[in-house]
C-alpha positions as CSV (number, residue, x, y, z in Angstrom):
1,M,-25.2,-19.2,96.8
2,I,-24.8,-19.8,93.4
3,P,-24.6,-23.4,92.6
4,T,-21.5,-23.6,90.3
5,I,-19.7,-26.2,88.3
6,V,-16.2,-25.8,89.3
7,I,-13.9,-27.6,86.6
8,G,-9.6,-28.6,86.8
9,D,-6.7,-28.7,84.8
10,L,-7.9,-29.0,81.3
11,H,-4.9,-28.3,79.1
12,A,-6.6,-27.6,75.6
13,D,-8.9,-30.2,76.0
14,L,-12.8,-28.8,75.4
15,A,-14.5,-31.7,74.7
16,A,-13.4,-32.3,78.4
17,Y,-14.6,-28.9,79.1
18,R,-18.3,-29.4,77.2
19,S,-18.3,-32.6,78.7
20,A,-18.4,-31.6,82.3
21,I,-20.8,-28.9,81.3
22,R,-23.1,-30.9,80.1
23,R,-22.8,-33.8,82.8
24,H,-23.8,-30.9,85.5
25,G,-26.1,-28.5,83.6
26,A,-25.3,-26.3,80.5
27,R,-27.4,-23.7,82.5
28,L,-25.3,-23.5,85.6
29,P,-22.4,-20.7,86.2
30,S,-18.7,-22.4,86.0
31,I,-15.6,-22.0,86.8
32,Q,-12.1,-23.3,85.5
33,V,-9.0,-23.1,87.9
34,G,-6.5,-22.7,85.5
35,D,-4.8,-24.1,82.6
36,F,-7.5,-23.9,80.6
37,G,-4.9,-24.2,77.3
38,I,-5.5,-20.3,76.1
39,G,-2.6,-19.9,73.2
40,H,-2.4,-23.6,72.8
41,F,-5.8,-23.9,70.6
42,S,-5.8,-24.3,66.9
43,G,-7.8,-21.3,65.2
44,R,-11.1,-23.0,64.9
45,E,-10.7,-24.0,68.7
46,V,-10.3,-20.6,69.7
47,A,-13.4,-18.9,67.9
48,E,-15.1,-22.2,69.3
49,V,-13.8,-21.2,73.1
50,Q,-14.7,-17.3,72.2
51,R,-18.2,-18.8,71.0
52,L,-18.9,-21.0,74.4
53,H,-17.7,-18.2,76.8
54,R,-19.9,-15.4,74.5
55,A,-23.0,-17.1,74.5
56,H,-22.7,-18.4,78.1
57,P,-21.3,-15.3,79.9
58,G,-21.4,-17.4,83.6
59,R,-18.7,-19.5,82.1
60,R,-15.5,-18.1,83.9
61,F,-12.0,-19.5,84.4
62,I,-8.4,-18.2,85.8
63,R,-5.5,-18.4,84.0
64,G,-2.4,-21.3,85.1
65,N,1.0,-22.0,84.0
66,H,-0.3,-23.1,80.9
67,D,-1.9,-20.2,79.7
68,R,-0.1,-17.7,77.8
69,P,-0.9,-14.1,79.4
70,S,-0.1,-12.3,75.8
71,E,-3.4,-13.9,74.7
72,L,-5.9,-13.3,77.5
73,Q,-6.4,-9.9,77.1
74,G,-9.9,-9.8,75.3
75,T,-10.5,-13.4,76.2
76,P,-14.1,-13.8,76.8
77,G,-14.6,-15.6,80.2
78,W,-10.9,-14.9,81.3
79,I,-11.1,-13.7,85.4
80,P,-8.2,-11.3,85.8
81,D,-5.9,-11.8,89.1
82,G,-7.1,-10.1,92.2
83,T,-10.5,-10.3,90.8
84,I,-13.5,-9.9,93.9
85,S,-16.9,-11.0,93.1
86,G,-19.2,-11.4,95.9
87,R,-17.0,-13.1,98.8
88,V,-14.8,-14.6,96.3
89,L,-10.9,-13.7,95.5
90,F,-9.5,-15.0,92.3
91,L,-6.0,-16.0,91.7
92,G,-4.4,-17.1,89.1
93,G,-0.6,-18.0,87.7
94,A,2.1,-20.4,88.7
95,D,5.5,-20.8,88.2
96,P,7.8,-21.5,87.0
97,G,9.0,-18.5,84.1
98,A,8.1,-14.9,85.7
99,A,5.8,-14.6,82.4
100,T,3.0,-16.8,84.4
101,Q,3.2,-15.5,87.7
102,I,1.7,-12.4,89.4
103,P,3.8,-9.6,88.9
104,A,5.6,-8.6,91.9
105,S,4.6,-5.1,92.1
106,Q,1.1,-6.2,91.3
107,A,1.3,-8.6,94.5
108,E,2.6,-6.3,96.9
109,R,-0.6,-4.3,96.2
110,L,-2.8,-7.3,96.5
111,L,-1.3,-8.2,99.7
112,V,-2.1,-4.4,101.1
113,E,-5.8,-4.3,99.8
114,L,-6.4,-7.9,101.3
115,A,-5.1,-6.4,104.4
116,E,-7.4,-3.3,104.5
117,L,-10.4,-5.2,103.5
118,A,-13.2,-5.3,106.5
119,D,-15.7,-7.8,104.5
120,K,-12.2,-10.8,104.0
121,P,-13.3,-13.1,100.9
122,T,-15.0,-16.5,102.2
123,V,-13.3,-18.6,99.3
124,I,-10.4,-18.3,97.6
125,I,-10.1,-19.9,93.9
126,S,-6.4,-20.1,92.5
127,H,-3.9,-22.3,90.2
128,D,-1.2,-23.4,92.5
129,A,-1.6,-23.5,96.2
130,P,0.1,-21.6,99.7
131,Q,3.7,-23.4,100.2
132,A,2.5,-25.9,102.7
133,V,-0.7,-26.4,101.3
134,A,1.1,-27.5,98.2
135,E,4.0,-29.4,99.7
136,Q,1.0,-31.6,101.3
137,V,-0.3,-32.4,97.8
138,F,2.9,-33.2,96.3
139,H,4.0,-36.1,98.6
140,H,0.2,-37.2,98.6
141,T,0.8,-38.0,95.6
142,A,4.0,-39.2,95.8
143,I,2.7,-41.8,98.9
144,R,-0.1,-42.7,96.2
145,G,2.3,-43.0,93.4
146,S,0.1,-41.0,91.3
147,G,2.1,-38.2,90.5
148,T,6.0,-37.8,89.3
149,A,7.1,-36.5,92.9
150,D,9.7,-38.7,95.0
151,S,8.7,-38.9,98.7
152,G,12.0,-38.4,99.9
153,R,12.4,-34.8,98.2
154,G,10.7,-32.2,99.1
155,I,9.4,-29.2,96.6
156,G,11.4,-25.7,97.2
157,P,9.7,-22.4,98.2
158,S,8.7,-20.6,94.6
159,R,7.6,-16.8,94.3
160,T,3.9,-17.9,93.4
161,R,3.4,-20.0,96.5
162,T,5.3,-17.7,98.8
163,F,2.9,-14.8,97.9
164,L,-0.2,-17.0,98.1
165,T,1.4,-18.3,101.8
166,E,0.9,-14.1,102.9
167,V,-2.8,-14.1,101.2
168,Q,-3.9,-17.1,103.5
169,N,-2.2,-15.5,106.2
170,R,-4.1,-12.0,105.9
171,V,-7.7,-13.4,104.6
172,Q,-8.2,-16.7,106.1
173,P,-10.9,-18.2,104.4
174,E,-12.9,-21.1,105.0
175,L,-12.5,-22.7,101.5
176,W,-9.7,-22.6,99.6
177,I,-9.9,-24.1,95.8
178,F,-6.9,-25.2,93.8
179,G,-5.7,-26.9,90.7
180,H,-2.0,-27.1,89.1
181,W,-0.6,-30.3,90.9
182,H,-3.7,-32.7,89.0
183,E,-4.7,-34.7,92.3
184,A,-7.6,-34.9,93.9
185,W,-7.0,-34.1,97.2
186,Q,-8.5,-32.2,100.7
187,G,-6.6,-31.1,104.0
188,Q,-6.9,-28.3,106.9
189,N,-4.4,-26.0,107.3
190,G,-5.2,-23.3,110.0
191,A,-8.6,-22.3,109.5
192,T,-9.1,-23.2,105.9
193,T,-9.8,-25.8,104.1
194,F,-8.4,-26.9,101.3
195,R,-9.4,-28.9,98.2
196,C,-6.9,-29.8,94.9
197,M,-8.9,-30.6,92.0
198,G,-7.9,-33.6,90.0
199,F,-7.1,-33.4,86.4
200,Q,-10.2,-32.4,84.4
201,E,-12.2,-33.4,87.5
202,S,-15.3,-31.3,87.9
203,F,-18.4,-31.4,90.8
204,I,-21.1,-28.6,91.3
205,L,-20.2,-26.0,94.6
206,P,-22.4,-23.3,96.2
207,L,-20.3,-20.3,95.8
208,P,-20.7,-16.5,97.3
209,W,-19.8,-14.9,93.9
210,D,-22.0,-13.4,90.9
211,P,-20.5,-14.8,87.5
212,H,-21.6,-12.0,85.5
213,R,-20.2,-9.6,87.6
214,T,-16.6,-10.0,87.9
């Protein structure tokens, strides 16, 4: 198990990223759960992001719906969708918009591969969550008044959340970490403990992965 800094949505706030790493320990590896802000930085900030990740290969991130897929290829630190490192599975993307979803053909292939794995991942880190879990977080934010949700409404199914529900059914991990909803929340669904990261939240979590081999 590798002590790892886990960081919530950043929305292109490099100061918050640097602060989280300094606060918890610059030598520790880190994983940021999407909406890093790739595609929304100035030229100077792009150079800084690349420098930070090249200098510290253990600093990694997945993609969110506020990361431009066209600019991710070749970006140091990015973990492609469907990557398994040790016992951790990484899945980026969220709705709306086809460009921010995992392509249907890739999703189908991943589901087949996951069903056939003898040793399933014990941890999943994604940007969004399975449908039922997303609905729990949605209503939690409405009750707290901390989001824009209306507790009298639900959220309709999305392609990404439907896919993540199928992943949950096939893998049944012990722990699932996700972002997207900007709300610190924890709950149980089936055999899995789910933890939603608050906006720019960070903490240290032991993870069964190799941050240098993803």
